[in-house]
TORLUM-208389 format. One record per residue (C-alpha): x, y, z; residue number from 1. Coordinates in Angstrom, 2 decimals. Layout:
N
east=X	north=Y	up=Z	num=NUM
...
END
This chain:
540
east=4.21	north=-58.06	up=-10.18	num=1
east=7.26	north=-56.57	up=-8.04	num=2
east=6.47	north=-54.01	up=-5.82	num=3
east=8.95	north=-51.38	up=-5.80	num=4
east=9.64	north=-50.01	up=-1.88	num=5
east=8.63	north=-45.99	up=-1.29	num=6
east=11.81	north=-44.15	up=-1.10	num=7
east=12.50	north=-42.03	up=1.88	num=8
east=13.58	north=-38.85	up=0.30	num=9
east=10.94	north=-36.69	up=-1.36	num=10
east=10.30	north=-37.29	up=-5.11	num=11
east=7.24	north=-35.22	up=-5.73	num=12
east=9.00	north=-32.56	up=-7.53	num=13
east=10.15	north=-34.61	up=-10.44	num=14
east=6.58	north=-36.12	up=-10.42	num=15
east=5.27	north=-33.06	up=-10.90	num=16
east=7.30	north=-32.11	up=-14.02	num=17
east=7.39	north=-35.89	up=-15.05	num=18
east=10.81	north=-36.47	up=-14.86	num=19
east=13.38	north=-38.94	up=-14.04	num=20
east=15.42	north=-38.29	up=-10.71	num=21
east=18.53	north=-38.55	up=-13.14	num=22
east=16.99	north=-35.95	up=-15.51	num=23
east=19.66	north=-33.62	up=-17.20	num=24
east=19.48	north=-29.97	up=-16.85	num=25
east=17.99	north=-29.85	up=-20.37	num=26
east=15.43	north=-32.21	up=-20.00	num=27
east=14.26	north=-29.93	up=-16.78	num=28
east=14.08	north=-26.86	up=-18.71	num=29
east=12.13	north=-28.64	up=-21.42	num=30
east=9.59	north=-30.48	up=-18.91	num=31
east=9.20	north=-26.58	up=-17.43	num=32
east=8.40	north=-24.94	up=-20.95	num=33
east=5.99	north=-27.86	up=-21.65	num=34
east=3.92	north=-27.28	up=-18.58	num=35
east=4.51	north=-23.37	up=-18.51	num=36
east=2.65	north=-23.06	up=-21.96	num=37
east=-0.16	north=-24.86	up=-20.34	num=38
east=-0.44	north=-23.21	up=-16.83	num=39
east=0.98	north=-19.48	up=-17.57	num=40
east=-2.13	north=-17.07	up=-16.26	num=41
east=-1.98	north=-14.75	up=-19.08	num=42
east=-3.20	north=-17.59	up=-21.38	num=43
east=-6.83	north=-17.46	up=-19.73	num=44
east=-9.42	north=-14.56	up=-19.28	num=45
east=-12.15	north=-16.51	up=-16.98	num=46
east=-11.34	north=-15.64	up=-13.75	num=47
east=-11.77	north=-18.93	up=-12.25	num=48
east=-9.66	north=-20.37	up=-14.83	num=49
east=-6.99	north=-17.93	up=-14.24	num=50
east=-7.00	north=-18.66	up=-10.61	num=51
east=-6.44	north=-22.06	up=-11.36	num=52
east=-3.89	north=-21.68	up=-13.66	num=53
east=-1.92	north=-19.30	up=-11.38	num=54
east=-2.07	north=-22.07	up=-8.61	num=55
east=-0.29	north=-24.76	up=-10.48	num=56
east=1.97	north=-22.46	up=-12.42	num=57
east=3.37	north=-21.46	up=-9.13	num=58
east=3.99	north=-25.09	up=-8.24	num=59
east=5.63	north=-25.76	up=-11.28	num=60
east=7.82	north=-22.66	up=-11.18	num=61
east=8.92	north=-23.85	up=-7.74	num=62
east=9.76	north=-27.18	up=-8.65	num=63
east=11.83	north=-25.76	up=-11.67	num=64
east=13.60	north=-23.17	up=-9.31	num=65
east=14.73	north=-26.16	up=-7.17	num=66
east=15.47	north=-28.78	up=-9.49	num=67
east=17.28	north=-26.09	up=-11.99	num=68
east=19.52	north=-25.27	up=-8.84	num=69
east=22.49	north=-27.66	up=-8.52	num=70
east=22.74	north=-26.65	up=-5.04	num=71
east=19.11	north=-27.05	up=-4.08	num=72
east=18.56	north=-30.05	up=-6.06	num=73
east=21.31	north=-32.00	up=-4.29	num=74
east=19.83	north=-31.00	up=-0.98	num=75
east=16.38	north=-32.11	up=-2.15	num=76
east=17.62	north=-35.39	up=-3.03	num=77
east=19.07	north=-35.91	up=0.19	num=78
east=16.75	north=-34.31	up=2.82	num=79
east=13.50	north=-33.64	up=0.45	num=80
east=11.35	north=-30.41	up=0.96	num=81
east=12.11	north=-30.62	up=5.00	num=82
east=16.20	north=-29.83	up=4.18	num=83
east=15.18	north=-26.89	up=2.00	num=84
east=12.19	north=-25.73	up=4.23	num=85
east=14.55	north=-25.71	up=7.16	num=86
east=17.17	north=-23.53	up=5.78	num=87
east=19.77	north=-26.20	up=5.54	num=88
east=22.86	north=-24.96	up=3.92	num=89
east=25.89	north=-26.53	up=2.27	num=90
east=28.16	north=-24.71	up=4.40	num=91
east=30.07	north=-21.11	up=4.39	num=92
east=31.37	north=-19.78	up=1.27	num=93
east=31.27	north=-22.85	up=-0.88	num=94
east=31.35	north=-21.76	up=-4.30	num=95
east=33.49	north=-24.71	up=-5.99	num=96
east=31.86	north=-27.75	up=-7.28	num=97
east=34.14	north=-29.93	up=-6.01	num=98
east=33.53	north=-28.31	up=-2.62	num=99
east=30.14	north=-28.33	up=-2.59	num=100
east=30.16	north=-32.43	up=-3.59	num=101
east=32.85	north=-32.79	up=-0.61	num=102
east=30.41	north=-31.24	up=1.83	num=103
east=27.22	north=-32.87	up=0.36	num=104
east=29.11	north=-36.21	up=0.52	num=105
east=29.65	north=-35.77	up=4.49	num=106
east=26.11	north=-34.43	up=4.70	num=107
east=25.08	north=-37.97	up=3.20	num=108
east=27.39	north=-40.22	up=5.60	num=109
east=26.11	north=-38.02	up=8.67	num=110
east=22.36	north=-39.08	up=7.40	num=111
east=23.35	north=-42.77	up=6.83	num=112
east=25.21	north=-42.98	up=10.49	num=113
east=22.34	north=-41.09	up=12.24	num=114
east=19.71	north=-43.56	up=10.47	num=115
east=21.89	north=-46.79	up=11.19	num=116
east=22.17	north=-45.74	up=14.85	num=117
east=18.66	north=-44.84	up=15.24	num=118
east=17.73	north=-48.44	up=14.55	num=119
east=19.80	north=-49.19	up=17.91	num=120
east=17.07	north=-51.30	up=19.97	num=121
east=17.45	north=-51.75	up=23.70	num=122
east=15.77	north=-54.14	up=25.58	num=123
east=15.81	north=-54.77	up=29.15	num=124
east=13.70	north=-56.17	up=32.19	num=125
east=13.34	north=-55.72	up=35.92	num=126
east=12.01	north=-58.59	up=37.78	num=127
east=11.34	north=-57.94	up=41.53	num=128
east=9.92	north=-61.01	up=43.41	num=129
east=7.87	north=-60.43	up=46.45	num=130
east=6.22	north=-63.07	up=48.97	num=131
east=3.35	north=-62.63	up=51.39	num=132
east=4.06	north=-65.81	up=53.15	num=133
east=7.46	north=-65.13	up=53.79	num=134
east=6.70	north=-61.58	up=55.33	num=135
east=4.04	north=-63.20	up=57.34	num=136
east=6.92	north=-64.94	up=59.02	num=137
east=8.69	north=-62.11	up=59.82	num=138
east=11.36	north=-62.01	up=56.77	num=139
east=11.48	north=-59.19	up=54.50	num=140
east=8.77	north=-59.21	up=51.73	num=141
east=11.13	north=-58.90	up=48.84	num=142
east=12.29	north=-62.62	up=47.86	num=143
east=14.74	north=-61.81	up=45.01	num=144
east=15.47	north=-59.56	up=42.24	num=145
east=16.89	north=-60.01	up=38.63	num=146
east=17.87	north=-57.58	up=35.95	num=147
east=18.82	north=-58.07	up=32.29	num=148
east=19.58	north=-55.60	up=29.63	num=149
east=20.43	north=-55.81	up=26.16	num=150
east=21.55	north=-53.25	up=22.78	num=151
east=21.43	north=-54.11	up=19.43	num=152
east=23.75	north=-51.94	up=17.71	num=153
east=23.88	north=-52.05	up=13.63	num=154
east=27.59	north=-51.91	up=12.61	num=155
east=26.45	north=-51.85	up=8.67	num=156
east=23.96	north=-53.52	up=6.47	num=157
east=25.50	north=-56.95	up=6.95	num=158
east=27.02	north=-56.94	up=10.25	num=159
east=24.85	north=-56.19	up=14.11	num=160
east=26.44	north=-56.25	up=17.48	num=161
east=24.38	north=-57.46	up=20.00	num=162
east=25.71	north=-56.45	up=24.03	num=163
east=23.72	north=-57.88	up=26.81	num=164
east=24.02	north=-58.50	up=30.56	num=165
east=22.00	north=-59.81	up=33.53	num=166
east=22.08	north=-60.02	up=37.17	num=167
east=19.91	north=-62.23	up=39.52	num=168
east=19.71	north=-61.87	up=43.25	num=169
east=18.04	north=-64.30	up=45.44	num=170
east=18.39	north=-63.90	up=49.29	num=171
east=22.06	north=-63.42	up=50.10	num=172
east=23.36	north=-65.43	up=46.84	num=173
east=23.53	north=-63.66	up=43.41	num=174
east=24.90	north=-64.44	up=39.70	num=175
east=25.49	north=-62.41	up=36.66	num=176
east=26.79	north=-62.71	up=33.15	num=177
east=27.53	north=-60.66	up=30.10	num=178
east=27.21	north=-61.77	up=26.66	num=179
east=28.03	north=-60.49	up=22.96	num=180
east=27.25	north=-61.49	up=19.80	num=181
east=28.35	north=-60.80	up=16.35	num=182
east=25.53	north=-61.38	up=13.54	num=183
east=26.87	north=-61.23	up=10.20	num=184
east=24.44	north=-61.63	up=7.15	num=185
east=25.95	north=-63.47	up=4.44	num=186
east=23.20	north=-63.23	up=1.83	num=187
east=19.58	north=-62.56	up=1.92	num=188
east=18.88	north=-66.23	up=3.02	num=189
east=21.59	north=-67.02	up=5.30	num=190
east=23.71	north=-65.47	up=8.37	num=191
east=26.18	north=-66.51	up=11.12	num=192
east=26.36	north=-65.53	up=14.34	num=193
east=29.53	north=-65.18	up=16.72	num=194
east=28.87	north=-65.29	up=20.44	num=195
east=30.57	north=-65.19	up=23.83	num=196
east=29.68	north=-65.27	up=27.57	num=197
east=31.07	north=-64.52	up=30.70	num=198
east=29.65	north=-65.42	up=34.06	num=199
east=28.98	north=-68.49	up=36.01	num=200
east=28.47	north=-70.25	up=32.67	num=201
east=31.33	north=-68.83	up=30.57	num=202
east=31.30	north=-69.93	up=27.01	num=203
east=31.84	north=-69.11	up=23.32	num=204
east=29.91	north=-70.59	up=20.22	num=205
east=28.67	north=-69.70	up=16.89	num=206
east=25.46	north=-70.33	up=15.03	num=207
east=24.05	north=-70.47	up=11.32	num=208
east=20.90	north=-69.85	up=9.86	num=209
east=19.92	north=-70.36	up=6.52	num=210
east=16.51	north=-70.31	up=4.62	num=211
east=16.49	north=-73.42	up=2.50	num=212
east=13.55	north=-72.99	up=0.91	num=213
east=10.68	north=-70.36	up=0.64	num=214
east=8.78	north=-72.06	up=3.72	num=215
east=11.66	north=-73.55	up=5.71	num=216
east=14.42	north=-72.44	up=7.42	num=217
east=17.09	north=-74.32	up=9.38	num=218
east=19.61	north=-73.44	up=12.16	num=219
east=22.71	north=-75.05	up=13.50	num=220
east=24.72	north=-73.86	up=16.60	num=221
east=28.03	north=-74.87	up=18.47	num=222
east=28.88	north=-73.81	up=22.25	num=223
east=31.98	north=-74.87	up=24.10	num=224
east=32.20	north=-74.24	up=28.02	num=225
east=35.32	north=-72.50	up=29.21	num=226
east=34.80	north=-74.10	up=32.54	num=227
east=34.94	north=-77.85	up=31.82	num=228
east=35.24	north=-77.77	up=27.97	num=229
east=31.88	north=-79.60	up=27.39	num=230
east=30.28	north=-78.93	up=24.16	num=231
east=26.97	north=-78.65	up=23.11	num=232
east=25.37	north=-79.19	up=19.47	num=233
east=21.92	north=-77.82	up=18.35	num=234
east=19.72	north=-78.03	up=15.26	num=235
east=16.48	north=-76.44	up=14.85	num=236
east=13.99	north=-76.51	up=11.77	num=237
east=11.11	north=-73.90	up=11.31	num=238
east=8.53	north=-74.28	up=8.70	num=239
east=5.60	north=-72.34	up=7.46	num=240
east=2.71	north=-74.94	up=7.79	num=241
east=-0.19	north=-72.58	up=6.46	num=242
east=-0.49	north=-68.70	up=5.72	num=243
east=-0.87	north=-68.38	up=9.37	num=244
east=0.86	north=-71.25	up=11.13	num=245
east=4.52	north=-72.26	up=12.20	num=246
east=5.83	north=-75.64	up=13.13	num=247
east=9.41	north=-75.96	up=14.40	num=248
east=11.75	north=-78.98	up=15.89	num=249
east=14.92	north=-78.25	up=17.94	num=250
east=17.58	north=-80.96	up=19.08	num=251
east=20.53	north=-80.08	up=21.41	num=252
east=23.14	north=-82.66	up=22.45	num=253
east=25.35	north=-82.05	up=25.23	num=254
east=25.10	north=-81.94	up=29.06	num=255
east=21.42	north=-81.22	up=28.84	num=256
east=20.41	north=-83.24	up=25.60	num=257
east=16.81	north=-82.53	up=24.76	num=258
east=14.33	north=-82.49	up=21.59	num=259
east=11.40	north=-80.07	up=21.58	num=260
east=8.58	north=-80.05	up=19.18	num=261
east=6.49	north=-76.69	up=18.86	num=262
east=3.71	north=-75.01	up=16.71	num=263
east=2.42	north=-71.45	up=16.58	num=264
east=-0.43	north=-70.24	up=14.85	num=265
east=-1.30	north=-66.39	up=14.70	num=266
east=-3.97	north=-64.27	up=13.38	num=267
east=-5.48	north=-60.82	up=13.46	num=268
east=-7.83	north=-61.70	up=16.61	num=269
east=-5.47	north=-64.56	up=18.22	num=270
east=-2.37	north=-66.39	up=18.95	num=271
east=-2.15	north=-69.81	up=20.13	num=272
east=1.17	north=-71.93	up=20.91	num=273
east=2.20	north=-75.51	up=21.87	num=274
east=5.42	north=-76.81	up=23.10	num=275
east=6.49	north=-80.66	up=23.93	num=276
east=9.92	north=-80.78	up=25.25	num=277
east=11.83	north=-84.27	up=26.26	num=278
east=15.10	north=-84.09	up=28.16	num=279
east=17.67	north=-86.66	up=29.45	num=280
east=16.44	north=-86.07	up=33.08	num=281
east=13.05	north=-83.91	up=32.20	num=282
east=9.89	north=-84.01	up=30.17	num=283
east=7.35	north=-80.78	up=29.89	num=284
east=4.61	north=-79.73	up=27.76	num=285
east=3.06	north=-76.22	up=27.41	num=286
east=0.40	north=-74.18	up=25.82	num=287
east=-1.03	north=-70.41	up=25.54	num=288
east=-3.45	north=-68.86	up=24.04	num=289
east=-3.89	north=-64.92	up=23.36	num=290
east=-7.19	north=-63.46	up=22.33	num=291
east=-7.26	north=-59.69	up=21.03	num=292
east=-10.55	north=-58.35	up=21.93	num=293
east=-9.40	north=-54.73	up=20.32	num=294
east=-6.28	north=-53.01	up=19.42	num=295
east=-5.72	north=-52.17	up=23.27	num=296
east=-6.74	north=-55.32	up=25.05	num=297
east=-6.30	north=-58.83	up=25.26	num=298
east=-6.70	north=-61.92	up=27.76	num=299
east=-4.35	north=-64.67	up=27.83	num=300
east=-4.56	north=-68.46	up=29.02	num=301
east=-1.63	north=-70.63	up=29.45	num=302
east=-0.74	north=-74.04	up=31.17	num=303
east=2.27	north=-76.12	up=31.72	num=304
east=2.93	north=-79.59	up=32.94	num=305
east=5.98	north=-81.71	up=33.29	num=306
east=8.73	north=-83.21	up=35.75	num=307
east=9.01	north=-79.80	up=37.11	num=308
east=6.30	north=-77.84	up=36.51	num=309
east=2.44	north=-78.00	up=36.84	num=310
east=0.59	north=-74.77	up=36.73	num=311
east=-2.24	north=-72.78	up=35.13	num=312
east=-2.27	north=-68.99	up=34.29	num=313
east=-4.86	north=-66.74	up=33.28	num=314
east=-5.30	north=-62.83	up=32.80	num=315
east=-4.67	north=-59.78	up=30.57	num=316
east=-3.16	north=-56.53	up=29.22	num=317
east=-4.27	north=-53.52	up=27.95	num=318
east=-2.42	north=-50.68	up=26.04	num=319
east=-2.45	north=-47.09	up=27.95	num=320
east=-0.64	north=-45.58	up=25.76	num=321
east=0.92	north=-45.87	up=21.95	num=322
east=4.36	north=-47.76	up=23.49	num=323
east=3.10	north=-48.69	up=26.98	num=324
east=0.99	north=-51.96	up=27.76	num=325
east=-0.16	north=-53.33	up=31.83	num=326
east=-0.79	north=-56.53	up=32.16	num=327
east=-1.92	north=-58.79	up=35.19	num=328
east=-1.75	north=-62.63	up=35.36	num=329
east=-3.14	north=-65.04	up=38.05	num=330
east=-1.25	north=-68.26	up=38.65	num=331
east=-2.00	north=-71.36	up=40.53	num=332
east=0.42	north=-74.25	up=40.63	num=333
east=2.56	north=-76.68	up=42.92	num=334
east=4.46	north=-73.36	up=44.38	num=335
east=0.90	north=-72.06	up=45.37	num=336
east=-1.13	north=-69.25	up=44.28	num=337
east=0.41	north=-65.64	up=42.97	num=338
east=-0.08	north=-62.75	up=41.13	num=339
east=2.10	north=-61.17	up=38.31	num=340
east=2.21	north=-57.55	up=37.59	num=341
east=3.82	north=-56.23	up=34.35	num=342
east=4.55	north=-52.95	up=32.90	num=343
east=5.85	north=-53.12	up=29.17	num=344
east=7.08	north=-50.17	up=27.35	num=345
east=8.66	north=-50.23	up=24.04	num=346
east=11.71	north=-52.87	up=24.65	num=347
east=11.79	north=-52.31	up=28.47	num=348
east=9.77	north=-54.53	up=31.04	num=349
east=8.83	north=-54.41	up=34.58	num=350
east=7.49	north=-57.85	up=36.15	num=351
east=6.62	north=-58.01	up=39.65	num=352
east=5.66	north=-61.56	up=40.79	num=353
east=3.60	north=-61.79	up=44.02	num=354
east=3.29	north=-65.13	up=46.04	num=355
east=0.29	north=-64.83	up=48.04	num=356
east=0.07	north=-68.13	up=49.65	num=357
east=1.54	north=-71.53	up=49.42	num=358
east=-1.74	north=-73.12	up=50.67	num=359
east=-4.00	north=-74.17	up=47.87	num=360
east=-6.98	north=-73.55	up=50.13	num=361
east=-9.86	north=-73.85	up=47.95	num=362
east=-11.75	north=-70.37	up=49.36	num=363
east=-8.43	north=-68.40	up=48.98	num=364
east=-7.85	north=-69.81	up=45.42	num=365
east=-11.29	north=-68.75	up=44.33	num=366
east=-11.29	north=-65.57	up=45.91	num=367
east=-7.62	north=-64.54	up=44.49	num=368
east=-8.98	north=-65.12	up=41.15	num=369
east=-12.40	north=-63.61	up=41.68	num=370
east=-11.99	north=-60.15	up=43.54	num=371
east=-9.54	north=-58.60	up=41.41	num=372
east=-11.21	north=-59.84	up=38.17	num=373
east=-14.85	north=-58.12	up=39.60	num=374
east=-12.78	north=-54.97	up=40.66	num=375
east=-11.37	north=-54.60	up=36.90	num=376
east=-14.71	north=-55.47	up=35.33	num=377
east=-16.41	north=-53.04	up=37.33	num=378
east=-13.91	north=-50.39	up=36.96	num=379
east=-13.73	north=-51.08	up=33.05	num=380
east=-17.44	north=-50.85	up=32.68	num=381
east=-18.56	north=-48.20	up=34.90	num=382
east=-15.75	north=-45.65	up=34.52	num=383
east=-12.92	north=-46.33	up=32.04	num=384
east=-14.66	north=-48.05	up=29.20	num=385
east=-17.50	north=-45.15	up=28.66	num=386
east=-14.74	north=-42.41	up=29.16	num=387
east=-12.55	north=-43.91	up=26.29	num=388
east=-15.12	north=-44.63	up=23.98	num=389
east=-16.59	north=-40.93	up=24.13	num=390
east=-13.09	north=-39.83	up=23.48	num=391
east=-12.21	north=-42.24	up=20.87	num=392
east=-15.30	north=-41.25	up=19.15	num=393
east=-14.76	north=-37.78	up=19.33	num=394
east=-11.06	north=-38.27	up=18.28	num=395
east=-12.22	north=-40.93	up=15.38	num=396
east=-15.01	north=-38.10	up=14.27	num=397
east=-12.37	north=-35.02	up=14.14	num=398
east=-9.83	north=-37.15	up=12.26	num=399
east=-12.30	north=-38.55	up=9.52	num=400
east=-13.89	north=-35.14	up=9.06	num=401
east=-10.14	north=-33.47	up=8.86	num=402
east=-9.15	north=-36.34	up=6.33	num=403
east=-12.52	north=-35.90	up=4.50	num=404
east=-12.03	north=-32.23	up=3.77	num=405
east=-8.47	north=-32.51	up=2.89	num=406
east=-9.07	north=-35.25	up=0.23	num=407
east=-12.14	north=-33.33	up=-1.22	num=408
east=-10.20	north=-30.28	up=-1.51	num=409
east=-7.00	north=-32.43	up=-3.28	num=410
east=-9.58	north=-34.20	up=-5.50	num=411
east=-10.86	north=-30.55	up=-6.62	num=412
east=-7.49	north=-29.12	up=-7.44	num=413
east=-6.51	north=-32.28	up=-9.52	num=414
east=-9.69	north=-32.13	up=-11.53	num=415
east=-9.13	north=-28.37	up=-12.04	num=416
east=-5.41	north=-29.30	up=-12.90	num=417
east=-7.08	north=-31.86	up=-15.52	num=418
east=-9.52	north=-29.12	up=-16.72	num=419
east=-6.35	north=-27.25	up=-18.26	num=420
east=-4.49	north=-30.20	up=-19.41	num=421
east=-7.85	north=-31.54	up=-21.51	num=422
east=-7.41	north=-29.21	up=-24.59	num=423
east=-3.68	north=-30.50	up=-25.26	num=424
east=-4.48	north=-33.87	up=-24.21	num=425
east=-7.52	north=-34.24	up=-26.82	num=426
east=-5.28	north=-32.51	up=-29.43	num=427
east=-2.95	north=-35.49	up=-28.75	num=428
east=-5.42	north=-38.09	up=-28.64	num=429
east=-6.97	north=-37.34	up=-31.72	num=430
east=-3.32	north=-36.96	up=-33.43	num=431
east=-2.67	north=-40.95	up=-32.40	num=432
east=-5.97	north=-41.86	up=-33.32	num=433
east=-5.33	north=-40.36	up=-36.97	num=434
east=-1.89	north=-42.32	up=-36.67	num=435
east=-2.99	north=-45.35	up=-35.36	num=436
east=-1.03	north=-44.95	up=-32.53	num=437
east=-1.16	north=-45.06	up=-28.79	num=438
east=-4.41	north=-43.84	up=-27.16	num=439
east=-5.32	north=-44.39	up=-23.44	num=440
east=-8.96	north=-45.39	up=-23.46	num=441
east=-9.04	north=-45.79	up=-19.57	num=442
east=-7.09	north=-44.85	up=-16.67	num=443
east=-8.02	north=-45.46	up=-12.92	num=444
east=-5.69	north=-44.87	up=-9.91	num=445
east=-6.35	north=-45.81	up=-6.31	num=446
east=-6.73	north=-48.29	up=-3.89	num=447
east=-5.45	north=-51.60	up=-4.80	num=448
east=-7.67	north=-53.88	up=-4.07	num=449
east=-10.72	north=-51.86	up=-5.57	num=450
east=-8.39	north=-51.44	up=-8.70	num=451
east=-8.22	north=-54.94	up=-9.06	num=452
east=-11.86	north=-55.72	up=-8.76	num=453
east=-12.88	north=-53.40	up=-11.34	num=454
east=-10.13	north=-54.72	up=-13.68	num=455
east=-11.77	north=-57.98	up=-13.27	num=456
east=-15.41	north=-57.00	up=-13.37	num=457
east=-15.17	north=-53.76	up=-15.39	num=458
east=-17.11	north=-51.50	up=-12.98	num=459
east=-16.53	north=-49.41	up=-9.79	num=460
east=-19.40	north=-49.42	up=-7.35	num=461
east=-20.63	north=-45.83	up=-6.16	num=462
east=-19.50	north=-46.59	up=-2.63	num=463
east=-15.83	north=-47.19	up=-3.24	num=464
east=-15.73	north=-44.41	up=-5.96	num=465
east=-14.00	north=-41.86	up=-3.74	num=466
east=-10.98	north=-44.09	up=-3.25	num=467
east=-10.31	north=-44.44	up=-7.15	num=468
east=-9.75	north=-41.25	up=-9.50	num=469
east=-9.95	north=-41.10	up=-13.28	num=470
east=-6.32	north=-40.08	up=-14.77	num=471
east=-6.73	north=-40.87	up=-18.26	num=472
east=-6.68	north=-37.02	up=-19.09	num=473
east=-3.07	north=-36.56	up=-17.74	num=474
east=-1.85	north=-39.74	up=-18.96	num=475
east=-2.88	north=-38.89	up=-22.85	num=476
east=-1.24	north=-35.38	up=-22.16	num=477
east=2.36	north=-37.54	up=-21.30	num=478
east=1.79	north=-39.59	up=-24.41	num=479
east=4.55	north=-38.37	up=-26.71	num=480
east=4.84	north=-37.78	up=-30.36	num=481
east=6.27	north=-40.97	up=-31.22	num=482
east=3.71	north=-42.59	up=-29.45	num=483
east=4.95	north=-43.73	up=-26.08	num=484
east=4.01	north=-43.52	up=-22.50	num=485
east=6.71	north=-43.67	up=-19.61	num=486
east=6.18	north=-43.21	up=-16.08	num=487
east=9.56	north=-43.47	up=-14.04	num=488
east=10.47	north=-46.05	up=-11.55	num=489
east=10.55	north=-44.82	up=-7.81	num=490
east=8.05	north=-41.71	up=-8.32	num=491
east=4.98	north=-41.63	up=-6.63	num=492
east=2.46	north=-41.24	up=-8.86	num=493
east=0.14	north=-39.29	up=-6.85	num=494
east=2.56	north=-36.41	up=-7.43	num=495
east=1.82	north=-36.51	up=-11.33	num=496
east=-0.14	north=-33.12	up=-12.39	num=497
east=-3.60	north=-34.16	up=-12.53	num=498
east=-3.54	north=-37.11	up=-9.88	num=499
east=-4.05	north=-37.19	up=-6.51	num=500
east=-3.75	north=-39.70	up=-3.53	num=501
east=-7.26	north=-40.75	up=-3.14	num=502
east=-6.70	north=-43.37	up=-0.26	num=503
east=-3.47	north=-41.86	up=1.76	num=504
east=-1.72	north=-44.70	up=3.79	num=505
east=-3.27	north=-47.51	up=1.62	num=506
east=-1.37	north=-49.66	up=-1.18	num=507
east=-2.43	north=-48.24	up=-4.33	num=508
east=-2.44	north=-49.52	up=-8.15	num=509
east=-2.58	north=-47.69	up=-11.47	num=510
east=-4.81	north=-49.49	up=-14.08	num=511
east=-4.27	north=-48.28	up=-17.78	num=512
east=-6.31	north=-49.53	up=-20.84	num=513
east=-5.33	north=-48.48	up=-24.01	num=514
east=-5.31	north=-48.99	up=-28.19	num=515
east=-2.35	north=-49.39	up=-30.16	num=516
east=-2.26	north=-50.04	up=-33.91	num=517
east=-5.93	north=-51.04	up=-33.30	num=518
east=-5.49	north=-53.87	up=-30.90	num=519
east=-6.52	north=-53.18	up=-27.03	num=520
east=-4.13	north=-53.66	up=-24.05	num=521
east=-4.34	north=-53.38	up=-20.23	num=522
east=-1.84	north=-52.95	up=-17.73	num=523
east=-1.53	north=-52.42	up=-13.78	num=524
east=1.18	north=-51.25	up=-11.88	num=525
east=2.34	north=-50.49	up=-8.34	num=526
east=2.37	north=-46.87	up=-7.18	num=527
east=6.16	north=-46.69	up=-7.52	num=528
east=7.08	north=-49.18	up=-10.23	num=529
east=8.05	north=-48.07	up=-13.53	num=530
east=5.55	north=-48.20	up=-16.49	num=531
east=6.42	north=-48.43	up=-20.34	num=532
east=3.59	north=-48.68	up=-23.28	num=533
east=3.13	north=-49.77	up=-25.61	num=534
east=3.93	north=-53.38	up=-24.99	num=535
east=2.83	north=-56.96	up=-26.31	num=536
east=2.63	north=-58.43	up=-22.89	num=537
east=-0.25	north=-55.83	up=-22.25	num=538
east=-2.24	north=-57.17	up=-25.06	num=539
east=-5.57	north=-59.17	up=-24.20	num=540
END
C-alpha cells in the first residue's frame, strides 16, 4: 500500500466540505448547500442540538467563504490558514484576474526560494590543541589549532553546491585549502559530483553514485592532482546486510593505494562500527561502540591499532538542549594520556583535546580516568539527575494533561457532529439496503498499528480504544445516490466532518468494511491516500 506524503499546505477546509483541491465553484456551492441543510441552527429546537449545529454551521460557512472567494482560496492553497490569519494580501489595487495570478505566481516563487535556501546546511568545526607537558617545559600551552567550514546550498531540486575550506596551524607552520563540490541528481537512484580543491593538495575530480539494487549502492571516483598530475581511482560498495546492519568495501588506487572493509550496526539503543584497512605502507583496524542510555545521554568506547596508531578511548556525552550536546573522552595510547572536550551545536563543533602526559605511569593513567569520572557521577547522582527528573516529570504531566483534555474535547465535538449527520446517514443507508447497494458496515480511523491488529483479530482492546474512532456514520453520509464513496488524495481524513485525530503525531489508517450486492468487502488506506469504493479487489 503506497503512502501519500503529508502536504505542507493546509487542506482542512477541503476535507470539511468533502472536496477535492481541484473542485470547481459549482462543486463548492453544492457541498456547502448539502452540509448547510444538515447543520443550519434553525432546524433544531433542542438547546443542546442547536448549540452543536451553530458551532458546526459556522465552520462550514467559514470554509465556504474562503473557498468560494478566488483570491482567498489561492492564498489558502499556497499559505494555508496562516497566510489568511496573518493578513496576507495579494497587493495594492489588484483587481484584474491576470494581475492577481501574476502576483500569486511571484509569491509562490518567493516561497519556494525561501524554502529552498532554508535548507542550506552550514557545518563547521574548531579544534584547539592544548599540551600540559609543553606548558611545563616553558612553552605555550597551545599546541595547535584547526578550523574548517562547509555550507551546502541547494540550487534546485537536482543540483546542490557545497563550498568549504579549512585552515590548520601547528606551531609556526600552517596549511589551508578551499573546496567546491557541485552535486547533480541524475535520477532517484543515481547522482554525480564534480569537485575541485585549491591549496597544498590542489586537485580536480568527479564521483558517481548509483543504487544498483534495493540493498546495494556503488560509488566510483576519479581525482587528478594539479601539482604532479597523479591520478587516484576509487570504488566503494555498500550493502544492507540486515534491517540494522550495513557493510562496505572501498578500494583506492594511486599514490596512497588501499583497501578497507567496514561494518556498521545501529538500533534504538546502540551503534557499533568496525573497519580494517590495508595500504601500501600501512595497515590499521578500528572499532567503536556507542550505547544510548536515554534520549539525552550516551557512552562511547573506541579502539585503534595499526602501524601508526595504538590507543583506547572511553567517555560519553549528554544533550543539554534541543540542539546542543557536550562530550568528554579519555584517551590512552602511544602518544600519552589525554582528555578531549567537545561541544556540538546543530552542525557546529568545538573540540578541545588536552594532552595531559606523555608518561604512561600506571598511577597517573588510573587517576586521569577515575577522578573526572567520579566527579561526573557524583554530580549527576546528587544534583543534576534529581533536578532534571523532577522537571521532566512535571513537564510530561502538564503536556499529557493538556493533550488529553484537547483530545477529549475533540472527540466530544466529533461525536456531536456525527449526531446531526446520523438521521440523513441512516436514510442513505436504508436506501442503499433497499437497492442492494453500498452500505458501510464498519469504519475505524486511528493508530496504524491498532487498526491493523483490529483488522486481523476483529476486535479492539479497551486500553487502546481511545486511539481509534468509529466513523461509520460520516462515511455512510458521504455515499452518493449512485452507490459510491470517494475520499480525495492529499486530504487528511481527520478534517472530514464527524472525524477527529485520536493520536496526533502517529501514523494513521482508515479501515472500511462494507457490503455491495450482497458481498462483503474490506479495505485499509493511509491518512492521505485516496479511496474509491466499491472495488472487486476489496472483496474477502
